[in-house]
N, C-alpha and C positions, 0 to 999 in steps of 0.2 A: 446260290449267290444271286441275289435280285440284279438284273440288268436292266438299263433303262434304254429302249430302242427309239430313235428319233428319225423321222422321215421330213425332208423338204419337198413340199408338193406345189407344183405350179398349176394352173387353170388355164390352158390354152384357147385360142378360139376356134381352132382347128383341131383334129385327132392327131395324135402323135404316136410314134413306135415305143415299144417297151422301153423302159429308162434303164440306164446303166447303173450300177450300185457300187459305190466307194465305200469301203470300210475302214475306220481308224480305231485301232484296239489301244485302250491303255487301262490298267488297272486301278480302281475296281470296277470300271464302267466300261461297256462295249458300246460305241455310238455308230450307228448306222444312218449315213444321211443319203437319201436317194432323190436324184434329179434328173430330168432328162438333158441329153447331149447336147440337143438341136437348141437353137436360138428361138425362144417362143415368147408370147405376150403373158406375162404374169398378172392375173386379177387379184389373187390371193396366195397366201402361202399358210400350210399348218404343221405344227409340231405335234407329234403323238408321243405321250409318256406313258408307256405300260410296263408292267412287270411280267418277266418270263423267266423260266427255270431251263431254259434249253441253251446248249452250248453254241457259239458263233459257227456257222459253216464255212468251210475252206473257200479261198476265192477261186473258183472255177469259171468265172463269167468272162466274156470276151473283153478286148482290150477296147479303149475308147476309139483307137482307130479302126477296129475290126467291127465296132457297132456302127460307126458312121458309114462304113463302107457298105454295110447290110442293108440299112434304111433310107440312105439318101435317095437312091432310084426311087422306090415306092413314094418316099413324101414328095418328091419333084412331080412325079406323075399326077399324085391326087391334088397337089395345088394348081396344075394346069387344067385339071378337070374342073375345079371349084372356080377358077378365073373364067373358064368357057361358059359355065352355067350363070355367072354374074353377069357377063356380058350379053347372053341371050336374052335374059331377063329385061335388061335395060333396052335394048333393040325391039323386043316385043312390045315396050310399053306399059308392063303391067303394073297395077297399082301395088306397092309394097306397103304391108301393115307394120308400121313401128313396132308394135308388140311382139309380132312374128320374129323380126329381124333382130331385135335387142334385147329381149325378155325371156331368156331361156326357162326359168322356172317361175315365170309370173303366176300361175296360178296359185302356187305354194306360198309366195312372199307376200309377207303383210308386215306392216308396222308393228312391233313387239312380240314378234314370233320366236324370240331367242337365238335367231340366227342371223340369215342374212338382212332381216328387218330390224335386228337389235332388240334391246328388252331383255325381260326375264321370263322364262317359259319353264315350268315346275311339272314333272311328271305325274305328280301325287303320291310319291313313295314316303315311306317313313324317314329317310335319310336325306331328302330334297333340301331341308331347310339348313341342316348341319352343313353340308358341303358348301350350299351358297354363303353362309355366314364365313366359313375358313377362306373362300375365294375373296370375299370382301376383305378381310384382315389381310390378306397376302397384297392385295392392289394397295391396301394403305402402307404397306411396309415399303412401298417404292415412291415414297415421299410426293405423291401428288403428280407424279410425272406419268404412271400408267392407269387405265381406267378399263373397267370391263363395258365394251359395246354391247354384248350379248352373252347371256347366259341360259344354259339349257341342259335338264336332266332328261335321261330317255329310260324306259322300263327294262333296257337290257343292261342295266347297271353301267350307263356310260355317261360322262359329264362333257358338256362341250363349252368351251369359254372363247369367246372373240374378244382380244383386247386392242386399245388403241392408245398412241402416245399424244398427251394433252401438249407436250411442248412442241409438236410438228403441226403445222397447219394443216396439213391433209389426213392427220391423225393415223398415219400408216407406221406401225411399229417396225422397228429392225428385226432382224432374224436373231440379234442378241438379245433384244427386250423378250422376244417370244421364248428363248430358250431359258432366260432367266426366270420369268414368271412360271414355266413348266416346273422347271426343277424346285423352286420355293413351294410351288402349290402341291406337287407331287409327294414332298417331303412331309408336308402337313397331313395330306390324306393318309399317308402310310402311318402317320402317329395316330391318327384317329382310328385307323383299322386295327391297330394294336390295342387301343382303349374301347374297342367294341363299341364306338357310338355310331360308326357307318358298317356297311357290308366290307368284306373282304374282294380284294381284286376287282375294284372300280376301275374302268380304262377312262382314261383322259385325253381330250384333244383340245390344243391350244392353239388358236388362229388369229390372224389379221382380220379387221372387218371386210375387206376386198376393195377393189377399185372402186365398183358400182356400188358403194354402201347407200343404204337409205339416209336421207337428210332429216332429221328431226324439225318438225315445223311448230314454233318460230325459232325455236331454240339455237339452229345451227344455221339458219338463213345467212346471217352475216359472215359466219365461218367459212362459208361455201359459195359466197355471191360472185365470185370470178370464175365459178365452174359452170359448164354447160350441164343443165340437169333434165332427167327424164321426170315429166309431170304427167300424173294421170288424174283428172279431176272433172267433177260433176258440173254441168252448166245446163241453163234453162234453154228450152228449145223455143225459137222465136215464134209468137204469135200462139203459143200454147202454154198449158199450166204444168206440163209435163217436164222432165229434165232427161239429160242423155250422158253418158260417160265418154269422155273424148281423152286424147294425150297428145303429146308432142315432145320436141327435145328444145328447151327454151333456156334463155338465160334471165337471170334475176334484174330487173329495171329497179325496182323499190319495194319496201314493204313497210306497213305502219302498225306498231303493235298497239295502238288506240283503238284504229277502225278494224284491225284484224283483217287485213287486205294485202294481198302481192299484186304487183305489175310486172308483167313479163313479156320478153321480146323473142324473137326467134333467134337461137343460137346458130352461130356462124359453124356449121357441120356438114359433112357429106349430104346426109338425108334431105337437108332443107335447101343446101344450094342446088341439089339435084331437079328441085321441081322448077327451078328457073333454066333448065337446060344444063345437059351433061357439060362438064368444063367450065360452067359460068359461075361468077359470084353470086351471092344475093343481091336480088335487084332492089330498086328504092322502095317499091311497094312491101316487099318483105322485111327491109330494115326498119320501116316505119309502122309495122304490124305491132299492135298492143294486145293484151290479155290482162284482164283483171279478175283475179279470184278470191273470195274469202277464203280465211284458213281452214273451215270447217267444210269448204268444197273440195279439199286437196285429198285424194283418196292414197296417192303415194307419189312421193318427190325422192328421188335418188341421183347421185352423180352418174354422169352419162360419158362414156368412154368409147372411142372409134377404135380403140385397140383390138 
């Protein structure tokens, strides 16, 4: 009997202890949802839909209360250590690179990568285009409410899809959206496997774009104009003909489609406020600071979160 296993995954800002697993069984499916028992900051969530022939294991896991008692002390000690390190850095007055603090996978992230950067990325297999076609048809079946933010195939027979809800300004889908799309897509993939148009046992991963999603320029500038954004851009070096790459956390002041140019101001976020002094708000000079960037000078624009 084919079983569908689903995991709910949060991406925390700090490491967390092993999660507790809760199992709900109902014929003909066995649904396993795994999630951390601690309160964490969720940046995105993922639903995996895979086929397996194994039987469910009996529940021999610790209770929720037992898990909390086992891990609370370790997590509190770890948080105290992190707080001490943060305070030390501020006391020493060391310059902090925005890219180091807020871009964990910056070296791998780029617009159109089929993952965090959105877009479509195909591995070059013989079944790529077929599974993409099926995914597009599944999206259309939701009457324009769901859209693929990213689609990627891998050589290890894996299909990764990130979907967004168009009726939500932030674009974040609900867990029900993720589950509904995953179920519909998995059903269509199973049919294609039986028809021999794609290989057997393709693994499927369906997730949300994530809190710090990439903003498409200029298409999504108006949609996310009220959000703080991390911006990486190329600017000319004063007095020379060369250019250099810079970055910062900005708010969008305005943009012009005809001139293809954006105007930015400093976002009212911790990393900017601390430049005026710990515990102080943005000063007048910071509030009035402006940056003009042509669209083609923007290397990366994405939502910024202090979580």
